[in-house]
Structure formats: C-alpha cells, structure tokens
C-alpha positions as CSV (number, residue, x, y, z in Angstrom):
1,M,101.7,228.6,-113.7
2,E,101.0,232.1,-112.5
3,G,102.8,234.8,-114.5
4,V,103.5,232.4,-117.4
5,S,101.7,232.8,-120.7
6,V,100.0,229.6,-121.6
7,R,99.5,228.4,-125.2
8,K,96.2,226.8,-126.1
9,I,96.7,223.2,-126.9
10,K,93.6,221.4,-128.2
11,K,95.3,218.4,-129.9
12,I,98.5,216.5,-128.9
13,C,100.2,214.0,-131.1
14,V,101.7,211.1,-129.2
15,F,104.5,209.0,-130.6
16,C,105.1,205.7,-128.8
17,G,105.8,202.0,-129.2
18,A,103.5,199.4,-130.8
19,N,104.9,197.1,-128.1
20,S,104.3,197.5,-124.4
21,G,107.9,197.2,-123.3
22,K,109.5,195.3,-120.5
23,D,108.5,197.5,-117.6
24,V,104.8,197.6,-116.6
25,A,105.4,201.2,-115.7
26,F,105.4,202.1,-119.4
27,V,101.9,200.7,-119.8
28,N,100.7,202.5,-116.7
29,A,102.2,205.8,-117.8
30,A,100.6,205.5,-121.2
31,F,97.1,205.0,-119.7
32,H,97.8,207.8,-117.3
33,L,98.8,210.2,-120.1
34,G,95.6,209.4,-121.8
35,E,93.7,210.1,-118.7
36,V,95.5,213.5,-118.2
37,L,94.7,214.5,-121.8
38,G,91.1,213.5,-121.3
39,K,90.7,215.4,-118.1
40,R,92.3,218.5,-119.7
41,K,90.0,218.2,-122.7
42,I,92.8,217.6,-125.1
43,D,92.2,215.4,-128.1
44,L,94.7,212.8,-129.4
45,V,96.4,212.3,-132.7
46,Y,98.4,209.1,-133.0
47,G,99.7,206.5,-135.4
48,G,96.5,204.3,-135.4
49,G,95.8,200.7,-134.4
50,K,95.6,199.3,-130.8
51,L,98.9,197.6,-130.3
52,G,101.3,198.3,-127.3
53,L,101.5,201.7,-125.8
54,M,99.7,203.2,-128.8
55,G,96.6,201.2,-127.8
56,C,96.9,202.1,-124.1
57,V,97.0,205.9,-124.6
58,S,94.3,205.9,-127.3
59,T,91.9,203.8,-125.2
60,A,92.4,206.0,-122.2
61,V,91.7,209.2,-124.2
62,A,88.6,207.7,-125.7
63,Q,87.3,206.5,-122.3
64,H,87.3,210.2,-121.3
65,E,85.2,211.0,-124.3
66,R,87.8,213.0,-126.2
67,Q,88.4,212.7,-129.9
68,V,91.0,210.2,-131.1
69,L,92.4,210.4,-134.6
70,G,94.6,207.6,-135.9
71,I,96.7,208.4,-139.0
72,I,97.9,205.2,-140.5
73,P,99.7,204.0,-143.7
74,S,97.4,201.8,-145.8
75,A,100.0,199.0,-145.7
76,F,99.5,198.6,-142.0
77,T,95.8,197.9,-142.5
78,V,96.2,194.8,-144.6
79,N,95.2,191.7,-142.7
80,N,94.4,193.8,-139.6
81,L,98.2,194.0,-138.9
82,V,97.9,196.6,-136.1
83,G,94.4,196.1,-134.9
84,E,91.4,198.5,-135.0
85,T,92.0,202.2,-134.5
86,C,90.3,203.6,-131.4
87,G,88.4,206.5,-133.0
88,K,88.5,208.1,-136.4
89,E,91.1,206.8,-138.9
90,I,92.8,208.5,-141.8
91,K,94.7,206.2,-144.2
92,V,97.7,207.6,-146.0
93,A,100.0,206.2,-148.7
94,T,103.4,206.7,-147.1
95,M,105.1,207.2,-143.7
96,Q,106.2,210.7,-144.7
97,E,102.7,211.7,-145.6
98,R,101.6,210.4,-142.2
99,L,104.1,212.5,-140.3
100,V,103.3,215.6,-142.3
101,M,99.6,215.2,-141.5
102,M,100.4,214.6,-137.8
103,M,102.4,217.9,-137.8
104,E,99.6,219.8,-139.5
105,L,96.8,218.5,-137.3
106,S,98.5,218.7,-133.9
107,D,99.3,221.6,-131.5
108,A,102.1,219.7,-129.6
109,F,104.0,216.4,-129.6
110,I,104.8,213.9,-126.9
111,A,107.0,210.9,-127.1
112,L,106.6,207.9,-124.8
113,P,109.0,204.9,-124.8
114,G,109.3,203.2,-128.2
115,G,111.7,202.0,-130.8
116,F,113.2,203.2,-134.0
117,G,109.9,204.5,-135.4
118,T,109.2,206.5,-132.3
119,L,112.7,208.0,-132.3
120,E,112.4,208.8,-136.0
121,E,109.1,210.7,-135.5
122,L,110.5,212.5,-132.5
123,F,113.7,213.7,-134.2
124,Q,111.9,214.6,-137.4
125,M,109.6,216.9,-135.5
126,I,112.6,218.4,-133.7
127,S,114.4,218.9,-137.0
128,W,111.4,220.6,-138.6
129,A,111.1,222.9,-135.6
130,Q,114.8,223.8,-135.9
131,L,114.1,224.7,-139.5
132,S,111.1,226.8,-138.5
133,I,108.8,224.6,-140.5
134,H,106.6,224.6,-137.3
135,N,106.9,226.2,-133.9
136,K,105.0,223.6,-131.8
137,P,106.3,222.2,-128.5
138,I,107.8,218.8,-128.3
139,G,108.4,216.7,-125.2
140,V,109.4,213.3,-124.0
141,L,107.8,211.6,-121.0
142,N,110.8,210.2,-119.3
143,I,109.4,207.2,-117.5
144,N,111.8,205.4,-115.1
145,G,114.7,207.1,-116.9
146,F,113.9,205.6,-120.3
147,F,115.1,208.6,-122.1
148,N,118.1,209.4,-119.9
149,G,120.6,208.0,-122.4
150,L,119.0,209.9,-125.3
151,L,118.9,213.2,-123.4
152,S,122.6,212.7,-122.4
153,F,123.5,212.1,-126.0
154,V,121.7,215.3,-127.1
155,D,123.6,217.3,-124.4
156,H,126.8,215.6,-125.6
157,A,126.1,216.8,-129.1
158,V,125.6,220.3,-127.7
159,K,129.0,220.2,-126.0
160,Q,130.6,219.0,-129.2
161,E,128.9,222.0,-131.0
162,F,126.7,220.0,-133.4
163,I,123.5,221.2,-131.7
164,T,123.1,224.8,-130.6
165,L,121.9,225.8,-127.2
166,R,118.9,227.5,-128.9
167,A,118.0,224.2,-130.7
168,R,118.5,222.2,-127.5
169,K,115.6,224.1,-125.9
170,I,113.2,222.6,-128.5
171,L,113.3,219.2,-126.7
172,I,111.4,219.3,-123.4
173,S,111.3,216.5,-120.9
174,A,109.4,215.6,-117.7
175,T,108.8,212.6,-115.5
176,T,105.1,213.0,-115.1
177,A,102.3,213.6,-117.6
178,D,100.9,216.7,-115.8
179,E,104.3,218.3,-115.6
180,L,105.0,217.6,-119.3
181,V,101.7,219.1,-120.5
182,D,102.3,222.1,-118.3
183,K,105.8,222.6,-119.9
184,L,104.3,222.2,-123.4
185,Q,101.7,224.9,-122.6
186,A,104.4,227.3,-121.3
187,F,106.8,226.7,-124.2
188,R,108.0,229.7,-126.1
189,F,109.6,229.0,-129.5
190,E,112.9,230.7,-130.2
191,S,113.7,230.5,-133.8
192,D,117.2,230.7,-135.3
193,P,117.5,234.0,-137.1
194,A,119.1,232.5,-140.2
195,L,116.9,229.4,-140.5
196,S,113.7,231.4,-139.8
197,K,114.3,233.1,-143.2
198,L,113.9,229.9,-145.1
199,K,110.9,229.9,-147.4
200,W,109.0,226.7,-147.4
201,S,106.9,226.9,-150.5
202,P,103.7,224.9,-151.2
203,S,104.3,222.1,-153.7
204,S,102.7,222.5,-157.1
205,S,101.8,218.9,-157.2
206,Q,100.0,218.8,-153.8
207,K,97.4,221.2,-152.6
208,E,99.1,223.6,-150.2
209,K,101.4,220.8,-148.8
210,L,104.7,222.0,-147.5
211,D,107.8,220.7,-149.2
212,L,109.5,218.9,-146.3
213,T,112.2,217.0,-148.2
214,L,115.1,218.8,-146.5
215,R,116.3,217.0,-143.4
216,L,119.2,217.7,-141.1
C-alpha cells in the first residue's frame, strides 16, 4: 500500500448470520476473517452469542488472543437463546441501542453473508455515513459471489439516480479478508457538502448519545 495513507483501525465490527449458510465456504471465510483480524492485532465487535458465522469469527479472533466484545439485546439472552458470547458482553435494551453502540465503539465495519438482520445493520451504517453521522469505512466480504446481487442492485439504484456516485463509494467490497481490510484502511471519506452541514445534537434524555432517529 505504498503511497496510500492508511487509517488506524483497532476495532472492526462484523455483521453476519446467526446461521452458517448452505456453502461451507461461508464458515471457512468467517474463521479466516477472524484469523486475519487476530494477526493484524485488530479487536472484534459483534452481535454476541456463538451461533452460525457470528460464532465462527468471534472464536477465531479470541484464539488469536485479541479482544472480543459482544453487544446483545437482553431479550436474546433469555433461555440462552444464542449461546455464550465469546469474550466480554454488553447487554442493551433495544436493537437500535445495540447498533448505536456498535457504531460508537468500532473503527470500521465488515458484513459477511447473512439474512435480513445483517442487511439491516449494513445499510443502517451506510445510511448514517451518507448523513455524515460517522465517517468510518464499511465493506462486504463477497464470498463466492454472495453479495453480487446486492452490489448489482446498488449500482442499478445509482443508474436510476436514487444513489449518488459519491454515496456509492461508501460501500466497499472485496473477495478476500486481507484485501478488504487493506481497502478499509485506505478508505477516504468524501462527505456530501449539504448533508455534512446537518447538526446531530446530543439527546437531552441520554448522556451524549446521538439522535439517530432520521433514516433514509
């Protein structure tokens, strides 16, 4: 990465499925991502528990003696629904509180294959970046073309002028973990001049918490 300024990434939040998926390549890639984070001395923030790909990536990071933080809604901890979190655990009241905390505690975001929850988390982070609520890099690990359809849809939305070319640059993709982390480190945020003027004031009812109620 000679000649490219590299941002310091100490913690990456990973969004991914609580299922393992049909293709064993998804499991292998989740373990490998955890290994890459561990070797690069990057800590993990994730949704807690040990199910599916979430369990794979968290286990791999912990095995490389890096810190793992699971942020989990209290409802999921009843009757051990999602299994024991690998590492430290923070319980929150709502899904929205969970996502806000993930944003605040992480330096970058990666999405692995997953379902509606993974997609919601991914696009919420992209939306907040577009609104200049944060300027952190966001990427998808496109294993065996899993995200091809999603990336094609996003490009279609650009062509139909619902997503700007500037906003399209927010979403990074790569087919290997090392390539993706390199791209996240090289990412340079380009804010929208109009949206960057928005003032996101702390809520009076929460200690210095951003008001993130606006969604696109």
